[in-house]
N, C-alpha and C positions, 0 to 999 in steps of 0.2 A: 248539640251541634246541628246547624241548619242543614235540611236536606237540600242537596243541589241536584237539579236536573238540567241536562245539557242536551240540545237537539243539534245534531250535525246534519246539515242539508247539503246535498251535492247533486250535480247533474251527471256524475259518474258513480263509482263505487263508494266514495266518501272516505277512502283510507287517509288522504292528506289532512282533512278536517278532523277525523278521529284522532290522529297522532298528535296534532297540534292541540286539540282540546285536552288530551290526557297529559301532554307536556306542561301546559299551563295549570291545570288543576292540581297536579303533583306538587306544585310549588306552595299550594295551600294545604293540600291533603295528600301527603306522600303515598298513601295506600289507597287513594281514591275512596276512602271510607264514606259512607252515606251519600254516595254519589250515583246517580243513574245516567248513563250516556245512552242516548237513543239515536241511531243512525237512519237517515232518510235518503237512500241512494236513487240515482236515476230519475231525479226530479227535473221534468223538462216542460211542465205546463203550468199556466197561471193558476188553474184551479187547485192543483196540488200545493202550490205555495200559499194560497189563501187558507186551505184547510190546515196546513202545518202551523201557520201563525196563529190561527184560531185555537188550535190545541195547546200550543205554547202559551198563550194568554191564560188559558184555563189552569194550566199547571205551573204557571210563572217560571218558565224555563229560559235558560240562557241559550241563545242561538249562535252557532258558528257555521258559516256557509262558504262553500267553495263552488261558486257558479261562474262559468265562463262567459255566459251571455249577458251583455250589459243591461238589457231590458228586464232580465229576470233578477239580476242583482238590485236594480233600482226598486222593482216592485217589492221585493222582500225588505228592503231598507225602509221604504215608505210605510209599508204596513206594520212594521215593527215600531216605527215612530208613532203611528196612530195608536197602537196598543200599548205604548210606553214600555216596550220590551228591550232588553239589552241584546245587542247582536253584534257580531264581528265578521267583517268581510276578510277572508284569508287571501283570496287570489286577485281580488279586484284592483287593489293599490299597485300590486306587482305588475299586472297587465298593463295598466295606465303608464306607470313609470317606464317599463320596458318598451312600450309603443312609442312614447316620446323620445326615448333615446334612439331607437331604431328608425323612427320616422315612418312607421308601418302601422297598419291596423291588424289586431289579432285575429286568427281564424274563427274564434268563438265556437269550436267544435268539441263537444264533451267527450272525454274518454280517450283523447289521442295518446296520452301516456301509457294507458293500459293496452291500447291497440299495439303500440310499439312493443310493449312488454311481451304480449302474446306472440307477436311476430318473432321476437328474439328467442323466446322459449321453444316455439316450434322449430326454429333453425337448430338449436342445440339438440333437441330430441332427434332431429333428422341426422345430425352429425354423429351422435352417439349410435344410432341405428347402423349407419354406414360402416362404422368401425367394428361394431359387434358382428355384423353379417358380411364382413369383407372375406373375399377368397374362399367362398363356400364353407366357412367355419361352422355355420349351423344352418342346415337346410329349412329349419322350421321358419326362419325369417323370410323365406321366399314368398310364402302366401300372405305374409303381412306387408310386404313391400309395395310401394307405389310403382316402383320401376325395378326390373331385374335385368342385369347385364351378364351376357355369357360370351365367352371367347377363349382362344388359346392364350398362353402366357405371353406377356408384354404387349398387349393391345389396349393398354391404358384403362383397364377397368377400375382399378383403385383410385387414381386421380380423377377420373370421370365421376365415379360414385361420390367423392368428396365435393366436387364442384356442384353436382346436382343437389347434395345434401345442403349446401349453402343456399340453394334456391328453395329449401324447405321440402324437398322430396326425400321419402325414405327409400333408400336404395340398397339392394343386395347384389352381390355379383358372384358367379361361379366360373371357376377355370375348367375348361373342357380338355381332358387328357384321354387318349385312347385306352389306356390301361385301367381307367376308373370309370365305372358306370355312373352316369349322372344321377343325382337324387331324384326319387320318385315325384317330389313336390314340383320339380321343374316341368314335368309333363302335365301337371294339374293346373298350371297357371293359365290365366287369361292371356293369350298370345299378344293382345294389344298392349300389355304392359311389359313385355319381354323384348329385348333388343340384343341381336348377335353382332358382335364387333369382328369385322374381318379385316385383314391387312395383306398386302402383297407379299409373297414368299421372299422377294429380294430385300424389301425393307425390314421385314421380320429377322431375316438372317443378319443384317447389319446391326439391328438393334440388340440382338441376343449376343452377338460377338462382343459388342461394347460392354454389355452387362457382365459377361464372363471376365473380361480383362479388368474391369473395375473391381472385381472380387479377387483378383490376383490368380485367375485360372486360365488355362489354355483355351483359346478361342476355336479350337477344333473339336470341343466336346460334342457329343451327340445332340445336346440341347440346341446347338447352333447349326447342325448340319442340314443341308438343303432337303435331303430325303425325309428326315424326321419331320421337318417343317411341313412338307407336303402331306405326310401321313396325319399330322395333327389338324390341318385344314380340311382334309377329307372327313375326318371324324366329326369336326365342327359342323360341316355342311350337313352331314347325316342328322346330327342332333337337332339343329335349328329347323331342319325339314320336318322332323316329328313334332316339334313345338309349333311350327307354323307362324314364327315371329318375323318381324322386320329385321333385315341385316343391313348394317351400315358399314361402308368402307371407310376406315379410319387412316388409310395409308398416308395421305397428305393433309389430314385435318388436325386442327388444334383442338384441344379438349373443349374449349368454348363453343367452337362451331358444331362439334358433335352433340354437345349438351343441347344447344339451340334446336337442332334437328330433332332430338328426342322430345324436348318440351313441346315443340309445335305439334308433333304427332300426337302426344298425350292429350293436349288441349283440343285438337281436332276431333279426336275419338270420343270425347266427353259427350 
């Protein structure tokens, strides 16, 4: 059986070319037996193209390439013709056809798909982090977080955490209750990444009453009583004073507005 050598040349990581090459080869050699596939990723200079073609000519390799820049594709095509090498352009014809259909020119920026993938996975990681370290479940997450939110119950800590997570920030939040000492990690934080959420007693009283009624409970429970709310706010002010963090009044703010305030502060402090 003839030994088959395949060079996969890409200006990104080369996964597309690699998968196409394997799919084609498997139609001739199902187990890819006696086949060598060599990937050349992140090829973005004419000098490297020339070196790869020279090496392919020495080894009589078949070339599969995914290059988004037209001048690079043309150079590789012309060099392969000069050396009488077989080469297949995977992405060029699709770019040309799509450009004709859309009446637009492609960006010709290598690696965009993988940049999007990285962005997506960072968002998923941040969302999972926010869920894991929501409501003070595990104080170990506080020191790993990009942003830490503290506040009394019903100050939108959880929805704000999720919104910021969709912006790829790892967020942990901690409810402050007078009867429970805050975790030690909270006082070890860089105060620049911690934010206290405060709300007017009247607004909080209204929100908590609605919450109780939605659960089928009486709205005169201690949780919603004015004196209890004032006690919690006093405790909140004591703790954020120790932390030295910024306090944001969320009384009449949408989650998006509060998130933008936090992001602006984080970016300014960098």
